[in-house]
Every structure is written in C-alpha cells, then in structure tokens.
N, C-alpha and C positions, 0 to 999 in steps of 0.2 A: 548292272552287271550282278547275277544271283549264281553262285556256285553251293551246291548242296552235297555234302560228304557222303560217300556210297560205302555201304558195307561191303566188304570184299568177299567173295565167294568161298564158302567153309565156315563162315564166322556167323555165331548166332545173332539172330535178331530179336529185339522185344516185341512181345504182343501186348503190352500195357497200352500202347496208344497208336492210332492213326493219325498222321501228322501230314499237312500240305503246307507249303510255304508259297504264297501266292500264286496258289492253284496247282501247284507241283508236288507230287508225293514224295515225302522225305524218309530215308532209311532211320529207324530208330534203335539206337544201340543199347544193349542189357548193361546195367552196372549193379552189381551186388553191395548194398550199403548196411550200415548198422540200423536194426530195428527199431532199439531203444539203448539209452545210456546206461549199460550194465557191462563194467569192467573188471579186471581180475589182474593182479600180479601173475607175472608169466607162470603159467602153470604146467610147462612142459610140453604142451601140445597147443596147436592154433585154437582160435575162437570158434565155439561150437557153431555150427551152421544155422541152427534154428534160431540163434540171437540175430539175425540178419534177414534181409528182405531185399526184393529186386526193385529197382527203380530204372530209370532209363535216361539217354539224352540224344540230342540232335546237334548237328555242327553245321554250319554253313558259312559263307562268305558273301558280303552284299555291300555295295556303295550307296543304297537307296533303302527308304522303309520298305519293310515287307508286312504282309498280312497271314498270320498263322489261322489256320483251322485245325484244331485238334479234337478229335472223337475218341469216346470210350465206351466199353460194354455195360455201362450202367447210367443212371440217372445222376445228374450232378445238382447239388443246392448250393455250392460255396466254392468260388474260384479265385484263389488270390495268386498275382504274378509279383514275384520277389525280385529284386529289392523295391520294398514300398516306395522309396524315394524316388523312382522313376515314374512313378503316378500313372501306372498303365493298369486300366480296370478291364479284365476280360467280361465278355459278354457270354450269358449262358441261354443255350436254347437246347432243351432236352438233355441229350448225350453228347452235345457239341459244344466247344468252347472258341470264341473267336477274339483276336486282339492283334494290335498292329506293334511292332518294335522299330523305332526309327534310328536306332544308333546302335553300334557295337557294344560288346559287353556281355555278361554272363547273367542269367534269368533262372528262376525255379517257379514253375507253374505247380502249384499244389490244388488237388481238388478234394474238399472235405476233410482237410488235416494236411500234414505234410507227407504221409506214409506214401512209398511207391510215385514220387513225384517224378516229373519230367524236367530234366535240365536243359537249358538251351544256350549254347554257345554260338554267338553272334560275332564272328571276326570280319575284320577289315579286309578288302581284296589286298593280297600280296602275292608277287611273282617270286619265284627262286629260281636261280642259275644253277640248275643240276649239272651243266656242263663245265663249270669252274674248275679249276686245279685242287686239288686234295679234297674233292667232295666224295662222300659215302652216301649215295642217294638209294632209298628204299622206296621203290615205285607201287604202284597200287597192287593191293595182294596182301597175303598173310606172309610174315617172315619169322623165323625163330633163329636168331643168331645166339641167343644166351648172351653173356656178358661181353660186350664190346668194347676194348681199351683202346683210347685215342690218344694220338700223339699231337705235339703242337703244329699249329698252323692248319688243322683240319676242321672241315666242316660235314654235319651230318644233317641231311635232309629227308624229312619223312613227309611222304605223299598224303595228302588230304584222304585219299582213299586206301590207306596203308594201315594195317596193324602190325606193330613189331613187338614180338615175345621177346623180352631181355631188358638188358640195362646198359646204360652207356659211362664209361669212368675215365676220367682223365688224371694223371698224376705228375705233378710238377712241371705243368704245361703253360704255353702261352698261346691266346688267340685260338682257342677252341670254341666252335659254334655249334649248338644242336638246335635246329629248328625245323619249321614244316606246321602242317595242321592234321597231321595223322596221329594215331595211338602208340603210346608205348606200354604194353601190358605186363605187369610183374607177376600174373598167376601162375606162371612155371616156377617160380622160385618159392620154395617151402621153407618155413622156419621151424627148427626143431631146437631141444636143449643142446644140440651139438653145434650150431650154427653161431656165427658172433654176430649181435645185433647192432653194434655201432662199430664204427672202424676202428683200427689199430691206433693205439697212443702214438704221439709224436716221437716218443723214444724208439718204439718198434717200427715207426716209418722210418727213421734216421738208419735204424740197424739194418733193414732190408735195402737199403740204397737207394731209395727215392727214384727208382727208374720204373718205368712201365713194366719191363719184364720181370724183375725182383718182385714188384707189388704184385703182379699177377700170379706168380708162382706161391707168394704167400697165401693169397686170398684164397686159392685152389687148395692149399694144403690144410687151411684153417677154416675152411667153410664159411667165409664171411659173406654176409648178405650184402647187395648192392642196391636194393630198391630199385627207383628209374634211374636216377642221376646222381653220380657223385664226382665233385671235383676237389682233389687234394692238393693242397700247394699250388694253386694254378692264379693266372694274372690275365687280366684283358680277356674275359671268356663271356659267353652270351647263351643264354637258353630262351627260345622264343617260340610260342605259338602251339606247342604240341600239347595233347591230352596224355595225362598220366593216369592209368586205371588199375587198381587192384595190387597195391604194393604190400610185400611181406614185412615191411620195417618202416623207418623213416622215408618218405618218398623222394625227396631231394635233399642232399647234404653237401653244401659248399664248406670245406674246412680249411683254415688258414689260405683265404682267397682274399684278393683284392681286386679292384677295377673290374667288377662283376656287375653284368645287366641281366636280369630275369624279367621277361614282358610277356604277358599274355598266356600264361600256363594255367592248365586245367587240370585240377585234381578230382577226381571222382572214382566211386567204387571202392573206397577204402573202408574196410569193415573190419580188418583184421587187428589183433592186439598190436599197439604202438606204431599205426600207419599214420604217423605224423604227415604234415605238409612240407613245408620248407623250413629246414633247420640249419640256420648259419652258425657255424662253430667257429669262433674267435675270428671274424672276419672285419675287413673294413673298407670304406670306399665302395659301397654297395647301392645297387637301385634295383628295386623290385617293384613292379607296377602292373596294373590291369589284368591281375590273375583272379581266379577262381580256386579257391582250397575249401573242399567237404572232406574233411580227415575225422577217423576215429581216434581220437587224441588229439594234442594241440595242432594249430594249423598254421600261423605264422610267428615263429619261434627264433629268439636271438639269444642263442647259447654261449657257454663260456665251458668248454670240456677239459678236463684234466688231461695232460699231456699234450695239448695243442695249446695250452695257455701261456706261452711266453709271448702271445700276441694280444694286445688290447681289443676293445670291440668299439669302433668309432665310426663315423660319418656314413649311416645308414639310412636310407630313406626307403619307405615302404608305403605306397600310395597306390589308390584307386583298386582296392582289392574287394572282391564279394567273397565272405567267409561263412561257411556253415560248420560249426564245430559241434560234431556228434558226442565229443566226450572231452571234458579238459577247459582249455583255456583258447580264445579266438586269436587275439593280437597278445603276445607274451613276451616279456623279457625274463630268462630262466627257463626252468628252476634252477638249472646249474649255472652258475656266473663265475666261473673259474677264470678270472682275469683281473690284473690290477684295477683296470678302469673300462667303465661303459661311458660314452658320451656323444653328443652330437647324434642322437638317434630319434627319427622321426615316422610317427605313423600317421598318414593324413588321409582325406577323402575317401574313407573306406565304409563299406555297408557289412554290417555283421546280422545276418538273417537269421540264423540260429545259434545258440550256444549253450553250453552246459554248466560249467562252472562259474565262468566270468567271461566280460566282453574285453575290457581294457586291462592288462595285467602286469604288474612287475613283481617278481618273486626275485628277492635276491639271496639265495641260498648259500653263496660262498663268499670269497674274501673282497668282491669288487666293490670299489667306490662309484656307484652308479649315480650318474648327474647330468642336467641337461638332457631330458628326457620328454618328448611332446607327443601326446595323442591330440589332434586337431582334425576337426571336422569328421568325427566319427559317428555313423548313423546306427542305432542298436535297435533290433526288433524284439518285440516280446509276445508271444503267441500263448492264446488259450489253451493250445494242444500240448503245452510244455510238460514233459515228463520228468519224474525226479531221476537226478543222476544217482547211481548207487554203487557202490563197490563191493563184488561179489566175495564172499568169504568161504563160502562151500559150493564146489561145481555142480552139487546135485539139486540145488535149491532153484527154482525158476525166478525169471524177473518179477516184481511185484510192483504193479504200476500205481498202487494205492500208498506207496512209501511216502514219507513225509517229503513235500515237494518246497524246494528253494528256488525261486527263479534266480537266473544267471546275475551275479553281481556286474553292476555296470562299471565300476572302478574298483580295483583290488591293488593294494600296494603292501608288501609285506617284506621285512628283514626277519631271518629265521635260519636256524641249522637244522637238517631234519634228514629224512630218507634219501634225497636226492643231492645232498651237501658232500663235496669231495675234498675240499681245502682243509676243514676243520679250522676254519678262521672265519668270524662272521664279517660281513661287509656293511655298508652304510648307503642310504638314498638319498638324494638331495635335488632340489630343483628339479621336481618333475610336474609337468603341468598337463592340464586336460582342459581344451580348449574347444567350444561350442559341440559338446556331445549332445546329438538329439536321439530320443528314444520315441518308438512307434510301439504303442502297446494296446493289446487287446481290452476291452472294457473290465474284463476279470482279473487283470493282472495288477497287483499292488505295486507301489513304487519301488524301484530296484534300489539294493543296498550299496552304499561306498563303504569300503572296508579298508582301513589304513592302520597298519602296526610296525613298530620296530622292533630291535632285537634286545638291546641293552643300552645303559646310559652312554657308554662310548661306541654303540653302533646303532646311531638313531636313524629314523626317517624324519627329514627336516624339509621345510618349505615345498610343501605340495598345495598346488594352486588348482581350482576348480574354476575356470573362467566360461561360464555359460553351460549349464545342464537343462535340458529342455525334454519335458515330458507330455508328449502329445499336443505339442505346441506351446505349453506353459512353461515360462522360465521358472525353475525351482528356486527357493530361498533356501537358506541353513535350516529353517524350522521345518521345510516341506520334506526334505531328504530324510531317507532312513540311514543313518551316519552312523557307522561305529568307528570310534579313535581309541585304539588299544595304547599299551604302555610304550614309552620311548618315541614319543611323536611330539614333534615342536613345529608350530607355525602351519596350520592347515587354514587355506582362505579357499571360501565358497563365495564366489562374486555373483 
C-alpha cells in the first residue's frame, strides 16, 4: 500500500523538484531553511530572510519498497542520499535521479551539495481512529486555530493531507496524545523583544494556578511563544507522526514531564533564531525515537532550566534519530543543567547527517552531577561542503564563507560556568561513555576533534571512555585522534 501526502488547496508548492513515487506524482512541500551557519544573539527582530533559502520535502506511507524518480531543471553531477548508513546510491541520468527506499525513516537527497535539498519522510502505514471519544480531528485542508489548549485524556489527530497553523499546549495533564501525518506550521507566530522565548518559571507556573484556564490567560497577557508543542507538568503523554515546520522558537518543549513518548516526529523548515528541536526541561522516564530533527540551533537537547529544577533528569532514551544541525550541537546535554543530577541517559543508533559545532555533546554549565551517560552506535557524517559556523557581531556584515573552518567536533565534553549558566554553582561530569562512534567523511576532511575539559579541582570531568571510534572504516587509536584534554580531567580511556 502506498499513500502520498497531498498539499491542500491554497498552500504553496515547491518548484524545486518534480517527484514520482512508484510512478505516481507526489506533491512537494516547500520549507524555508538556514542557508549557512551564521547566528546572532537576539537582536530584537527575527533573522534576516537573506540568510535563509528554500528546501523541500515529500511525505508518504508505505508497507513495501518504493522507487523514487526525482527531476530538476539543471544537470546533476553528484547525488547523495543521506543517511549514508542506509547505503542507498542514487543513479543520475542527466537531470533525473532514481533510487529505491525499502524501509521507513527520514532521508535527505542532496544534489551537488546540501543546498536546496529534498527531505523525504517515509512513514509506516498507520490508521487513526478519528471517531473515538475526546478526539480533536483536523481533516484534509488548511486550519488556523492558533494556540490550542488541551485537557487530560484528549487526542489530537492531524490528517496527512492537513496543514495546521498553530500550536498545541497541555498543562498539568494526563494522557494527552498529538498524532497524525500532517503538518503543524508555526509561521503565524512572530517573535519580537516583547514575547517570551521560554516558558514561565516553575514559581510563576505555581503562582498562576497550574490550570489550563489560568495558564492560557497568563500566556496571552505576557505574549508567551508556544512553538509547535508544549507539555507542562504532564504525565503519560505521546507525540507521534506529525511534521513540525517553521517554529518561532524551540519547536517542542516538555517541561517537568514523565512517562513521555515522542515517536516519528519530523522538524523541518527551522531557520529562525533559537528554533531548536526537542528540548527536554527537567524530565524523567522519556523515550524519543524514530525522529528527524533539522533545526537552526541545537537539535536533541536535554536541559535543566532554572525554575523547573526541583526535578532531576534521568531515565531518558533517545534512539533512531536522524539529525541535521544547522547551528550548534546535534545530540546534547545542556548547556543549562540546573538539576542536582543527570543520570541513566542514552543516545543510541542515531545518524547525524550534518552538524555545525559538535556531534555528541555534554555541556555541564550548572550544578548538576552528570553521570552514567552513554552515546552508543552514533554515525556522524562529514562533508566537503561544510561551511564555517560564525557568530555575527554586526548585523550589517554579510556572511563570509571563507572564515576559518573547524569541522564539527565528534565528541565534546565540558564543565564550565558561562553565558548560559543560571545556578552560579559548577557541576561535575563522571562515567560518560562513547561506544561505537562511526564517522563517514569525504576525503578532504581532517579527522575530527575530541575535546574534553573540566571546570575546577572540585568540579572535575572524570572517567570518560571512548570504546570504538571509526573513521571511514578504520578504528582510530589514541595516536590517530585529534585529541584535546584540558584541565581538571581524570581518567580518559580511548580503546
């Protein structure tokens, strides 16, 4: 069975690609993305449009292998389908590229470099019961509900042929599900200096009563941004299947949540400042899997936020993710780590297909004792088309692609206090493992750096193990690695 998502009437269509799936024409959605890694501390207005470019995506469901035929209006000399670990090699014939996708997942077709790429979201077949009790169903078409506040025991279903302009928020709720194959689009939400980027602190949260009604009034009065999805102080909730496009801020925030499952979410079209992917704030007992995250700023982030920090951060598994980080860090602990402890946290079986600063990252900038953290079976891709990440200091200065280039660090572990630290108390890192880290690199790319530092003698980074680091199939020895070990570090083992 093959189901191809259709763009509803009135929605724009991308002209970048003409796509057929098993001979059936497929609608191609537009998505605005970052053109290059040029960032700026919030300047009081949103990012200049000229720092972005158009990309595209197609979505479909299938229970069998399918053949893609993709045509463009120019000759093609190079075609790459990522993740490279899938081993799919497109065939080029003039202005047409063909290939087969045999399993569900998320892919990026890149022709002569990564610019203006085609994202492909291949979903497994799934039926949703839109007639069940307490279901809010968005059928085929365009919907503009704005911010939608959800109560306990409610389900939102977004049809695969629907685009919903708005956000979904649950407060102090149990058993909330947001699912479907459609699009949640955040482009109607505008960020200014008068809007709140982050949710209210836990003290404010308690002061306004922790009910949907009081929170909704507070958010409206204080111009609080909602991104795509917000779960505040929720239990036993699920987010599944939908595509999130063009968020004005962090795309998905669960804060003080437990028993949470996020599955097969796609983030694309994130080009605005601070349009992070999934940011967990002081959560525990969480499973995140099968997601695609392309974000302008950090992608998969485990944070501890001041005001929510009476909860520790533990029992979190993030697996089978495909990550494209246009700025910042791909798989990250921190930078805010306001919690007494972080532990039993696992990143595994993930593909980082592009990144800017680092692939596997632990930034402990606050008081947390961060320990028993594992990055396992992570595949990192390094491209000859990599551009330097530059922090803009003058809004009138254009991006310079000839700035000094540092390829993304494959491993970065840091103890520090700095710009993002809120506790005023340093933490420490212990027993962090990196197991079977595989790097695919173009010939021109030098071996990526491992960077490990502590903060002070009583706030050290200790017992860091790298058990299997591979570069184009070759297992690296300690002598092979570009290894930087700073002060206040003990017991680093590269096996």
